[in-house]
KOLDRENLO-856164 format. One line per 3 residues: for each residue x, y, z of C-alpha. Coordinates in Angstrom, 2 decimals. Each point is the difference from the previous one (the first is absolute). Layout:
<sites>
X Y Z; ...
</sites>
This chain:
<sites>
-20.98 3.75 4.28; 0.45 -3.77 -0.44; 3.17 -2.01 0.50
1.10 -2.64 -2.54; 2.53 -2.63 1.06; 1.27 -2.76 -2.25
2.04 -2.87 1.43; 2.02 -2.52 -1.97; 3.47 -0.83 -1.26
2.32 2.86 -0.95; 3.00 -0.30 -2.32; 2.69 2.67 -0.20
2.64 -0.47 -2.66; 3.06 1.91 -1.18; 2.20 -0.94 -2.94
2.51 1.20 -2.52; 2.53 -1.20 -2.56; 3.40 -0.81 1.46
3.00 1.79 -1.55; 2.59 -2.53 -1.23; 2.65 1.38 2.35
-2.19 -0.72 3.08; -1.06 -3.62 -0.70; 2.92 -1.67 1.82
-0.28 2.36 2.99; -3.73 -0.65 0.19; 0.37 -3.79 -0.17
2.61 0.11 2.79; -2.31 2.16 2.08; -2.85 -2.50 -0.40
2.26 -2.82 1.17; 1.18 1.94 3.05; -2.27 2.69 1.41
-2.08 2.14 -2.31; -0.10 3.73 0.79; -2.72 1.80 -1.96
1.81 3.33 0.33; 2.84 -1.34 -2.18; -2.43 -0.56 -2.89
-2.51 2.81 0.51; 0.86 1.50 -3.39; -1.29 -3.17 -1.68
-3.05 -0.65 2.19; -1.24 3.58 -0.07; -0.46 -0.09 -3.78
-3.40 -1.72 0.24; -2.31 -0.26 3.03; -3.56 -1.31 0.03
-2.47 -1.03 2.66; -2.98 -2.20 -0.70; -2.36 -2.56 1.43
-0.05 -3.77 -0.45; -1.23 -1.11 -3.42; -2.34 -2.47 1.65
-2.05 3.01 1.18; -0.45 -1.72 3.36; -1.32 3.13 1.69
-2.28 0.94 2.84; -1.79 3.33 -0.37; -1.41 1.89 2.97
-1.99 3.23 -0.03; -0.38 1.59 3.42; 0.99 -3.36 1.51
-2.64 -2.00 -1.91; 1.13 -2.75 -2.37; -1.11 0.66 -3.58
-0.80 -2.66 -2.58; 2.93 -0.43 -2.39; 0.30 -2.61 -2.74
3.50 -0.09 -1.55; -1.44 -1.67 -3.12; -1.73 3.29 -0.86
3.45 1.52 -0.55; 2.06 -2.89 -1.45; -0.42 1.25 -3.59
2.14 3.04 0.89; 2.91 -2.31 0.82; -0.33 -1.65 -3.41
0.62 3.31 -1.81; 2.93 1.67 1.76; 1.67 3.14 -1.25
3.33 -1.15 -1.48; 3.07 2.06 0.85; 3.12 -0.96 -1.92
3.56 0.39 1.21; 2.30 0.83 -2.91; 3.12 -1.45 1.62
1.60 -2.86 -1.91; 2.35 -2.64 1.31; -0.34 1.26 3.60
-0.39 -1.72 3.36; -2.39 1.49 2.58; 0.11 0.46 3.75
-3.46 -0.59 1.49; -1.03 0.76 3.59; -3.44 -1.15 1.22
-1.88 0.44 3.24; -3.25 -1.81 0.70; -2.25 0.94 2.89
-3.52 -0.60 1.17; -2.28 2.57 1.56; -1.56 3.29 -1.00
0.77 0.65 -3.67; -2.23 3.03 -0.55; -1.81 2.38 2.33
-1.87 3.24 -0.64; -2.91 2.21 0.96; -2.73 0.86 -2.49
-3.37 1.71 -0.11; -3.20 -1.91 -0.72; -0.86 -3.67 -0.20
2.53 -2.65 -1.10; -0.45 -0.85 -3.68; 1.84 -3.15 -1.21
0.03 1.48 -3.52; 2.42 2.67 1.25; 2.51 -2.66 1.08
2.65 -0.18 -2.73; 2.83 -2.43 -0.64; 2.88 0.76 -2.36
2.21 -2.80 -1.32; 3.54 0.57 -1.31; 2.54 -2.39 -1.51
3.59 1.25 -0.13; 2.08 -1.89 -2.58; 3.60 -0.32 1.18
2.12 0.47 -3.11; 0.55 -3.23 -1.92; -0.15 -2.28 3.07
-3.50 -1.28 -0.77; -0.95 0.87 3.60; -2.52 2.57 1.22
-0.92 1.87 3.13; -3.77 -0.01 0.46; -1.65 2.67 2.13
-3.66 0.59 0.90; -0.91 3.38 1.48; -3.28 0.97 1.64
-1.86 3.25 0.56; -3.46 1.15 0.96; -1.54 2.80 -2.05
3.51 1.32 -0.80; 0.38 1.20 3.61; 3.56 0.39 1.28
0.21 -2.39 2.92; 2.49 -1.57 2.34; 1.46 -3.35 -0.90
2.78 -2.21 1.36; -1.20 -0.28 3.55; 0.98 -3.63 0.28
2.62 -1.90 1.95; 2.80 -1.44 -2.16; -0.28 -3.78 -0.18
2.43 -0.96 -2.79; 3.04 1.68 -1.54; 2.07 -1.17 -2.95
2.82 1.29 -2.13; 0.97 -1.76 -3.21; 1.90 0.40 -3.23
-1.75 -0.79 -3.26; 2.62 -0.83 -2.63; -0.29 1.19 -3.60
-0.88 -3.57 -1.07; -3.10 0.01 2.25; 1.42 -2.25 2.74
0.63 1.09 3.57; 3.40 0.20 1.65; 0.20 -2.62 2.74
</sites>
């Protein structure tokens, strides 16, 4: 049994359209002290975890660094799967966490084969805002593995208005 570890930048993001009756409450909360629990119903609508789109990764198999050239995989990022949000004239609450560390870890049988390393690119269109949420996911040979073993480095919460600008 071999152990695969991939280190890099991890992005966790949650988002959802904001009901009209909650916009003022939300904006006040952002000015004072934001409590995620107050807006869980919005943020739990969509949750994704992915790696940095720069593919700045270090791959280790049984502790040995493997050769990895991000350019071999860049074409995947150029053809993302498009996922459209049918909401019109809506603002969105977006919560992001960025971390650095272990982004993927699993055990597998046999010898590491770079051809079994897969990246999946997604682009979520946020209504009519003109903005997107871009996610890149990774897997090795479709094996269910652990991810998100990284220390949180950055956290942000923001409101994307229906016109595509951000609430300040």
